[in-house]
N, C-alpha and C positions, 0 to 999 in steps of 0.2 A: 504494500500500500504506500502511495507516494508520501504520506505524512509520517511514515516511520523510517528514520534514518538507518542505513545499513550499519553504521557504527557511530559512537558518540552519543551525547545526550540529545533528547528531542528538543525541537524548537517550540517554545510555549505558544508562539503566535500561530504556527502551522497546526499544532494540536488543537488549538481553540477553533480555528476556521473549519477544520475537518469535523470536529464534534458538532458544531452548529449545522453544517451542511448535511450531516448524516441523520439529523433528527427528522423523522417522518419521510425519509427519502432513501431509496435503495442504493446500495454501495456502487453498483455498476453505473448508475445514473450520476452519482456524485463525482466520481474520479475525473472525468473531463472538465466539469465545471470547476472543480478544485484547482486543477492545473491552470486553467485560464485565469481564474481569480488571482492566484499567486503570481502569475506572470504580470498581471496588471497592477496588483497591490502586493509587492513582495515583502513588505515590512509593516509593522504596526503604524509607524510614522506615515508611510505612504497611504495606508487606509484612512488614517485620521485626517489627512489633508485633502481627501477626495470629496467631491460633491455627492450628495445623496443620489442624484440622478445617475451618476457614473456607477455607484455601487449597485443600485437597483437594476441597471442595465446588465451588469456582470452577473447578477443573481437571476435575471429573467429566464423563466422556464423551469426553475426548481420548485416553485410554489411556496406557500407559507412565507410571504414576502416580508412579514414583520421581522423575520430573522435577519434580512439584509439591513433593514433600518436600525435594528438593535446592534448589529455588528459595528456600524459606523459610530453610533452613540457611545458604545462601550469602548471603542478604540480611542475616541477623543477623551473620554473620562479617565481611562487608564493612563494615557500619556500625560494628561494634565496633573492628575493626582499622584501618580507613582512613577512616571517616567517609563512605563511599560506595564505588562501584565503583572499584577502583584502575586507573590508566592505565599498567599494567605487565603484560606477559605472564606473567613469573614469579609475580607476586602474584595474578593471576587464576587461574593454575593451582593455587594453594593452596586455592581456594574449592571447596566441595562441588559436584559436578556439572560442573565445568569440566575438559574434556579439551582436547587440542590444537586441535580444530576450533572449539569454542565460544570458547576464549580468543583464537584468531586472528581470529575473526569480530568479537567485541566490540572487540578492540584496534584492528583496522584500520578498521572501519566507524564506531565511536563516537569513537575517539581519534586516528585518522589514523596509527597506528603501522604501519610497513611490515612486516607479518607476514602469512603465508599462512593461508588457511582453506580446506581441501580437504574438501568433503563428497562424497557419492557422485556427484552430478551433475558437479561440477568434476573429480573423478577420471576420469570417463568422457571428458570433453572433453580433458583433458591426455593421456590414454592415446592417443586418436586423433590429436590434434594432433602429438604427438611420435613416434607409431608405437611405443608401448611395449606389448609383448605381455604376456600373463599376467593373473591375477586382480587387478583394480585395488583390491579390498577387502582384500587381504592386508597385514599390517603392513609387511613389507619393501617391497612395491610402493607402499604409501601414502607411505613415507618417500622413495622415489625420485621419485614424482610431486610431493611437496611441494618437493623440491629444484628440480624443473623449474618449478614454479609461481613459485618465488622469482625465477627469471630474467625473469619477465614483470611483476613488480611495478613499479608506478610509485610512487616514494617520495612524490609529492605527493598521489596519490589511490589509496592501496592498497585502501581499502574498495570503491571503484568497480570496480577490477579483479577483486577477489574475487567481488563480487556479479554481475559480468558473466559470469564463468566459470560460476557456479552457475546463472544464468538461461539461459545458452546451453544447458546440459545439460538444464534442465527444459523448455525450449520447442522446441528444434530438434535438438540432439544427443542424440536419444532412444535408449534401449537397443535398441529394434527399429524398423526403418524410419526412420532419421534423415533429417531434411529438409535434406539437403546442398545442394540447389539454392537454398535460401534462406539458407544459412549465410554470414555475412560473412567467415569465415576459411577457407572451403573450399579456396581455392587454396594455402594454407599448411599444409593438413592432410595428414600423411603417410599416414594410413589411407585417406583419400579418394583420393589420388593412386594408391595401389597397390590400390585396390578391396578394402580389408580392413575396412570399417566394420562388417561383420557378424561378424567374428572378433576385433576389438579394441574393447573387452575381450571375452573369451570369454563366451558366455551362461552365467549361473549355473545350476547344477543345484539345483532346489528340493528341499529335504529332504521326505521323506515325512511327511505330516501324520498325527498320531496323535490319537485322541479322548481326552478327559479328561471324566469324569463328576463332577458335583456333586449330591449328594443334600441338599436343603434343607428346613428345617422352617418352616412358617408357623404361628407361635404368637401368638395374640391375647389381650389381656386389657384389659378396660375401654376398648375403642376404641383401643388402642395395639398396635403390632406389635413383637415382640421382634427386636432387631438385635444383631449381634455385630461388633466391630471386629477385623479380621484382623491378626495380628502382621506385622511386617516382618522380612525381605524376603519375596518370593514373589508369587504370583498375587494381585492386588488388595491388596497389602500396605498396611496403614494405613487401608483403606476399610471402611465399614460394609456388612454384608450380612445376609441371613437366615442363622441358624445352620445349619451343615451340615458335611459331610465329603466330602473328595475320594476318588474311587474310580478304579481303573485298569480296572475292568470293571463291567458293569451288574448282574451277578448278586448277589442278596442286598442290594440297595440299601436296602430298607426296614429290614432287620435291622441293617445296618451303621449306619444313621442312628440307630436306637434305642439301640444301644450307645454311639455317640459322644455322644448327648445325655445319657445317664445319667452318663457319665464327666465330661462338660463342665459340666453344670448341677447335678450332685449330686442329681438327682431322676429318677424314672422317668417317661417321657413316653409317651403313647399316639400311635403313628404311624398316621395314618389313610390316607385315599385319596390317590392322586396327583391333584393338581388342575391341574398345568400342566407342560408339557415345552417347552423352548426349545433351539435350537441357535444358538450364536454362533461366528463364525469369528475366532479369534485369529490372531496372526502365524504361529505354527508349529503350532497345535493347533486342533482343533474341540472346543469346549466344549459339553457337553450338560448342561443344568440340569433336574433333576427336582424339583418342589416337592410336598411332602406336607403336608396339613393335620394338625396335631398339637395335642395337649392336654397342658398341664402342670398337674397337680392340686396340686402342692406348689411352694412358693417355692424350695426348694433353696438353692443357694449364690449367689443373684443379688445379695444385699445386699453392698455394698462392692466390686462388680466394675466397674471403669471401662471394661472392654471389652464390657459388656452394658448394654443400655438398652431400655426400652419406649418407642418413639417415637410421638408423636401424628401424625396426618395432616399438620398444618401444619409439622411439624419435618423432614419427609423432604426437602424442597427445600433445607434448609440443611445437610444432612449430605453428606459425601463418599461417594457410592455409585457404583459402576461402572455403566455403561449396562446391562450384562447383568443386574445385580441390580434395577435399576429396572424392566426389562422383566419379570423374574420376578415382582416384586410386582404389576405390572399384570395379567399373564396369569393369576395365581393368585387374582384377585379384587379387585385394586386396594387402595387404602389402607383400613384399617378405618373403619367408620362409628361415630359416637358411640353409646353404649349407648342402647337404647330404640328405635332405628330399624332397620328391616329392611334387610338387606344381601343383594343377589342374588348367587348364586354365579357362577363364571366361565361364560361362554357356551361353546358347543361350539367356536367359532372361537378363543376365548381359551385353550382347554385345550392347544392345540398351535400354536405359532407358530415361524416360522423366520426368523432375521435374520442379517444380515452386519454385523459391527461393525468388523472390522479392528482390534480393540481389543487392546492389549498389556497385560502385567502392570504 
């Protein structure tokens, strides 16, 4: 793994970046993002001096974008208060985005501090190893498992113990069909001895997925595309997107979009035909994006609005856009062409696409 040096002590900054990116994201997805992020922001000082827009652009596509905003805030706080990441669990916990797990992981892996780091994988291993029933994700149960993890810590190599528990859960001690025959600690595992690996921890009930509709406006002017930066927090908070409105039902989407644009832009827009529909799977919801070609005859209140901009085609790659929004732009006709050149409309295949992003807010 690129954040683990072949020799010598680990770099606290690289450990921290990897731990944040790995939260709620698969390892194989993280590695290329991690490498690009480190190439752009190789040190804590480089990250602290970056603009939020740059950081979100580098994070774009990983989902759970609050992680990117907290990375920047924590880098600035750590540099100002400590001159770097502090080698102290209480000090780490004061930084934005640092909870018990992240603080424990950075402290133990980067600084060798004997502190536990119990993520979902480690919690499952500990539940089975010690035969602890109940939901391993509940706060009370997580505190109990953290106390048990502390009994396993090796003071000389706490980071190795923590990472071993995490990787055992990620590779062998799986939620379903654990590979107990290959597990190096099966003979010490209470759940295995009593035939309870299927019930410890109990399978989680998935919440019913609900749809969320977004009606989006594709507004072009002079070869540029109008984008809006969403406020924080919330879905895609702080990222750029096509202007639009969230809907709890599909009925009246065009009229609702027209009303929202009038209030938002200070001008009446003509909402034309629907040019693309996409479905993206978020963590708890199915996001349905409907893009309409719109015309803005008046400038309205666009001047002096930092949350609005007409972006040129070559600027889109430098902006923080969620994957869903990039796909919406592509499906609705791609990036605008320079004036004077013909632009083909979206193909029949491009009018309706379906994707799975696993993308969070």
